[in-house]
N, CA, C and O atoms as a GROMACS GRO file, in nm:
protein
  240
    1UNK      N    1  -0.548  -2.495  -1.124
    1UNK     CA    2  -0.619  -2.459  -1.246
    1UNK      C    3  -0.574  -2.320  -1.290
    1UNK      O    4  -0.540  -2.233  -1.209
    2UNK      N    5  -0.576  -2.303  -1.422
    2UNK     CA    6  -0.530  -2.178  -1.482
    2UNK      C    7  -0.630  -2.136  -1.588
    2UNK      O    8  -0.671  -2.218  -1.671
    3UNK      N    9  -0.671  -2.010  -1.588
    3UNK     CA   10  -0.760  -1.960  -1.692
    3UNK      C   11  -0.675  -1.912  -1.810
    3UNK      O   12  -0.578  -1.838  -1.792
    4UNK      N   13  -0.712  -1.958  -1.929
    4UNK     CA   14  -0.638  -1.920  -2.050
    4UNK      C   15  -0.737  -1.870  -2.154
    4UNK      O   16  -0.840  -1.932  -2.179
    5UNK      N   17  -0.705  -1.756  -2.216
    5UNK     CA   18  -0.788  -1.698  -2.322
    5UNK      C   19  -0.726  -1.730  -2.457
    5UNK      O   20  -0.604  -1.725  -2.473
    6UNK      N   21  -0.811  -1.765  -2.554
    6UNK     CA   22  -0.764  -1.795  -2.689
    6UNK      C   23  -0.874  -1.767  -2.789
    6UNK      O   24  -0.989  -1.744  -2.751
    7UNK      N   25  -0.840  -1.769  -2.917
    7UNK     CA   26  -0.935  -1.741  -3.024
    7UNK      C   27  -0.986  -1.871  -3.085
    7UNK      O   28  -0.907  -1.960  -3.119
    8UNK      N   29  -1.116  -1.881  -3.098
    8UNK     CA   30  -1.177  -1.999  -3.160
    8UNK      C   31  -1.136  -2.003  -3.307
    8UNK      O   32  -1.146  -1.901  -3.376
    9UNK      N   33  -1.090  -2.118  -3.357
    9UNK     CA   34  -1.048  -2.128  -3.497
    9UNK      C   35  -1.166  -2.129  -3.596
    9UNK      O   36  -1.144  -2.128  -3.717
   10UNK      N   37  -1.288  -2.130  -3.547
   10UNK     CA   38  -1.406  -2.128  -3.633
   10UNK      C   39  -1.471  -1.990  -3.638
   10UNK      O   40  -1.485  -1.931  -3.746
   11UNK      N   41  -1.509  -1.938  -3.522
   11UNK     CA   42  -1.586  -1.813  -3.518
   11UNK      C   43  -1.500  -1.691  -3.482
   11UNK      O   44  -1.548  -1.578  -3.486
   12UNK      N   45  -1.374  -1.713  -3.448
   12UNK     CA   46  -1.276  -1.609  -3.416
   12UNK      C   47  -1.309  -1.528  -3.291
   12UNK      O   48  -1.250  -1.422  -3.268
   13UNK      N   49  -1.402  -1.577  -3.210
   13UNK     CA   50  -1.432  -1.512  -3.083
   13UNK      C   51  -1.326  -1.549  -2.981
   13UNK      O   52  -1.271  -1.660  -2.983
   14UNK      N   53  -1.297  -1.456  -2.891
   14UNK     CA   54  -1.206  -1.485  -2.780
   14UNK      C   55  -1.286  -1.556  -2.672
   14UNK      O   56  -1.388  -1.506  -2.625
   15UNK      N   57  -1.238  -1.674  -2.634
   15UNK     CA   58  -1.304  -1.750  -2.528
   15UNK      C   59  -1.201  -1.786  -2.421
   15UNK      O   60  -1.081  -1.781  -2.445
   16UNK      N   61  -1.250  -1.820  -2.305
   16UNK     CA   62  -1.160  -1.859  -2.197
   16UNK      C   63  -1.187  -2.004  -2.158
   16UNK      O   64  -1.296  -2.057  -2.179
   17UNK      N   65  -1.086  -2.065  -2.102
   17UNK     CA   66  -1.096  -2.204  -2.061
   17UNK      C   67  -1.010  -2.224  -1.936
   17UNK      O   68  -0.902  -2.168  -1.924
   18UNK      N   69  -1.060  -2.305  -1.846
   18UNK     CA   70  -0.980  -2.345  -1.731
   18UNK      C   71  -0.903  -2.470  -1.769
   18UNK      O   72  -0.962  -2.569  -1.812
   19UNK      N   73  -0.770  -2.466  -1.753
   19UNK     CA   74  -0.687  -2.581  -1.784
   19UNK      C   75  -0.615  -2.625  -1.657
   19UNK      O   76  -0.578  -2.544  -1.572
   20UNK      N   77  -0.596  -2.756  -1.647
   20UNK     CA   78  -0.534  -2.816  -1.529
   20UNK      C   79  -0.382  -2.815  -1.546
   20UNK      O   80  -0.328  -2.891  -1.627
   21UNK      N   81  -0.314  -2.730  -1.471
   21UNK     CA   82  -0.169  -2.719  -1.485
   21UNK      C   83  -0.093  -2.825  -1.406
   21UNK      O   84   0.030  -2.819  -1.397
   22UNK      N   85  -0.163  -2.921  -1.348
   22UNK     CA   86  -0.094  -3.030  -1.278
   22UNK      C   87  -0.062  -3.147  -1.373
   22UNK      O   88   0.009  -3.240  -1.335
   23UNK      N   89  -0.114  -3.140  -1.497
   23UNK     CA   90  -0.088  -3.243  -1.598
   23UNK      C   91   0.001  -3.180  -1.705
   23UNK      O   92  -0.040  -3.083  -1.769
   24UNK      N   93   0.121  -3.233  -1.725
   24UNK     CA   94   0.219  -3.168  -1.811
   24UNK      C   95   0.182  -3.164  -1.959
   24UNK      O   96   0.207  -3.064  -2.026
   25UNK      N   97   0.124  -3.271  -2.012
   25UNK     CA   98   0.083  -3.275  -2.154
   25UNK      C   99  -0.062  -3.318  -2.163
   25UNK      O  100  -0.103  -3.417  -2.102
   26UNK      N  101  -0.139  -3.242  -2.240
   26UNK     CA  102  -0.280  -3.271  -2.256
   26UNK      C  103  -0.320  -3.256  -2.402
   26UNK      O  104  -0.270  -3.168  -2.472
   27UNK      N  105  -0.408  -3.341  -2.446
   27UNK     CA  106  -0.462  -3.333  -2.581
   27UNK      C  107  -0.606  -3.382  -2.574
   27UNK      O  108  -0.632  -3.496  -2.539
   28UNK      N  109  -0.699  -3.294  -2.609
   28UNK     CA  110  -0.839  -3.333  -2.604
   28UNK      C  111  -0.922  -3.240  -2.691
   28UNK      O  112  -0.871  -3.140  -2.743
   29UNK      N  113  -1.050  -3.274  -2.707
   29UNK     CA  114  -1.142  -3.196  -2.788
   29UNK      C  115  -1.243  -3.130  -2.695
   29UNK      O  116  -1.300  -3.194  -2.607
   30UNK      N  117  -1.265  -3.001  -2.717
   30UNK     CA  118  -1.360  -2.923  -2.638
   30UNK      C  119  -1.443  -2.840  -2.736
   30UNK      O  120  -1.389  -2.786  -2.832
   31UNK      N  121  -1.573  -2.831  -2.711
   31UNK     CA  122  -1.658  -2.749  -2.797
   31UNK      C  123  -1.645  -2.601  -2.761
   31UNK      O  124  -1.632  -2.565  -2.644
   32UNK      N  125  -1.648  -2.516  -2.864
   32UNK     CA  126  -1.645  -2.372  -2.844
   32UNK      C  127  -1.772  -2.331  -2.770
   32UNK      O  128  -1.881  -2.377  -2.803
   33UNK      N  129  -1.759  -2.246  -2.670
   33UNK     CA  130  -1.876  -2.203  -2.593
   33UNK      C  131  -1.962  -2.103  -2.671
   33UNK      O  132  -2.074  -2.075  -2.629
   34UNK      N  133  -1.913  -2.049  -2.782
   34UNK     CA  134  -1.988  -1.953  -2.862
   34UNK      C  135  -2.057  -2.023  -2.980
   34UNK      O  136  -2.179  -2.014  -2.994
   35UNK      N  137  -1.978  -2.092  -3.065
   35UNK     CA  138  -2.034  -2.150  -3.188
   35UNK      C  139  -2.056  -2.302  -3.179
   35UNK      O  140  -2.114  -2.361  -3.270
   36UNK      N  141  -2.012  -2.365  -3.072
   36UNK     CA  142  -2.032  -2.508  -3.045
   36UNK      C  143  -1.955  -2.603  -3.137
   36UNK      O  144  -1.981  -2.723  -3.134
   37UNK      N  145  -1.862  -2.553  -3.217
   37UNK     CA  146  -1.780  -2.640  -3.301
   37UNK      C  147  -1.670  -2.704  -3.218
   37UNK      O  148  -1.623  -2.645  -3.120
   38UNK      N  149  -1.626  -2.826  -3.255
   38UNK     CA  150  -1.523  -2.896  -3.179
   38UNK      C  151  -1.383  -2.839  -3.206
   38UNK      O  152  -1.345  -2.818  -3.322
   39UNK      N  153  -1.308  -2.815  -3.100
   39UNK     CA  154  -1.173  -2.761  -3.110
   39UNK      C  155  -1.075  -2.864  -3.055
   39UNK      O  156  -1.093  -2.914  -2.944
   40UNK      N  157  -0.971  -2.896  -3.133
   40UNK     CA  158  -0.864  -2.984  -3.087
   40UNK      C  159  -0.767  -2.900  -3.006
   40UNK      O  160  -0.709  -2.804  -3.057
   41UNK      N  161  -0.749  -2.935  -2.879
   41UNK     CA  162  -0.658  -2.862  -2.790
   41UNK      C  163  -0.536  -2.946  -2.760
   41UNK      O  164  -0.548  -3.064  -2.726
   42UNK      N  165  -0.420  -2.886  -2.772
   42UNK     CA  166  -0.293  -2.947  -2.733
   42UNK      C  167  -0.226  -2.848  -2.640
   42UNK      O  168  -0.195  -2.735  -2.677
   43UNK      N  169  -0.204  -2.893  -2.517
   43UNK     CA  170  -0.156  -2.804  -2.411
   43UNK      C  171  -0.036  -2.868  -2.344
   43UNK      O  172  -0.032  -2.989  -2.322
   44UNK      N  173   0.064  -2.785  -2.313
   44UNK     CA  174   0.182  -2.837  -2.245
   44UNK      C  175   0.225  -2.740  -2.135
   44UNK      O  176   0.230  -2.618  -2.155
   45UNK      N  177   0.257  -2.797  -2.019
   45UNK     CA  178   0.306  -2.722  -1.905
   45UNK      C  179   0.446  -2.770  -1.869
   45UNK      O  180   0.480  -2.886  -1.891
   46UNK      N  181   0.526  -2.681  -1.814
   46UNK     CA  182   0.655  -2.716  -1.759
   46UNK      C  183   0.663  -2.650  -1.622
   46UNK      O  184   0.657  -2.528  -1.610
   47UNK      N  185   0.676  -2.732  -1.519
   47UNK     CA  186   0.675  -2.681  -1.381
   47UNK      C  187   0.553  -2.595  -1.354
   47UNK      O  188   0.563  -2.488  -1.294
   48UNK      N  189   0.437  -2.641  -1.398
   48UNK     CA  190   0.307  -2.577  -1.382
   48UNK      C  191   0.292  -2.446  -1.459
   48UNK      O  192   0.192  -2.375  -1.441
   49UNK      N  193   0.388  -2.412  -1.545
   49UNK     CA  194   0.377  -2.293  -1.629
   49UNK      C  195   0.339  -2.334  -1.770
   49UNK      O  196   0.396  -2.428  -1.826
   50UNK      N  197   0.243  -2.264  -1.828
   50UNK     CA  198   0.198  -2.293  -1.963
   50UNK      C  199   0.308  -2.256  -2.062
   50UNK      O  200   0.349  -2.141  -2.069
   51UNK      N  201   0.356  -2.355  -2.140
   51UNK     CA  202   0.461  -2.327  -2.239
   51UNK      C  203   0.412  -2.346  -2.382
   51UNK      O  204   0.478  -2.300  -2.476
   52UNK      N  205   0.296  -2.414  -2.402
   52UNK     CA  206   0.243  -2.431  -2.536
   52UNK      C  207   0.093  -2.452  -2.527
   52UNK      O  208   0.044  -2.532  -2.447
   53UNK      N  209   0.020  -2.380  -2.612
   53UNK     CA  210  -0.126  -2.394  -2.620
   53UNK      C  211  -0.165  -2.381  -2.765
   53UNK      O  212  -0.144  -2.277  -2.827
   54UNK      N  213  -0.223  -2.487  -2.821
   54UNK     CA  214  -0.266  -2.487  -2.959
   54UNK      C  215  -0.414  -2.524  -2.965
   54UNK      O  216  -0.456  -2.625  -2.908
   55UNK      N  217  -0.490  -2.442  -3.036
   55UNK     CA  218  -0.632  -2.466  -3.057
   55UNK      C  219  -0.656  -2.471  -3.207
   55UNK      O  220  -0.635  -2.371  -3.276
   56UNK      N  221  -0.699  -2.586  -3.257
   56UNK     CA  222  -0.714  -2.604  -3.401
   56UNK      C  223  -0.852  -2.659  -3.435
   56UNK      O  224  -0.914  -2.729  -3.356
   57UNK      N  225  -0.898  -2.624  -3.555
   57UNK     CA  226  -1.024  -2.680  -3.604
   57UNK      C  227  -1.001  -2.828  -3.638
   57UNK      O  228  -0.888  -2.870  -3.664
   58UNK      N  229  -1.110  -2.902  -3.637
   58UNK     CA  230  -1.104  -3.044  -3.669
   58UNK      C  231  -1.154  -3.062  -3.812
   58UNK      O  232  -1.265  -3.019  -3.846
   59UNK      N  233  -1.073  -3.125  -3.896
   59UNK     CA  234  -1.112  -3.150  -4.035
   59UNK      C  235  -1.224  -3.252  -4.037
   59UNK      O  236  -1.217  -3.356  -3.970
   60UNK      N  237  -1.329  -3.222  -4.114
   60UNK     CA  238  -1.443  -3.314  -4.120
   60UNK      C  239  -1.461  -3.362  -4.261
   60UNK      O  240  -1.552  -3.441  -4.288
   0.00000   0.00000   0.00000
């Protein structure tokens, strides 16, 4: 597991998240721990190193 800090696309607060670096490509929705809005996460690892992390708002 790896802790990663990023900015919420809704409230602009810096939040942290534990991500599993044993899975090379991940895509899922997680709620912001501050404002509770849903964030689309796209994460990619190469040899357990984080190479891409995208956090985007979900169009409603």
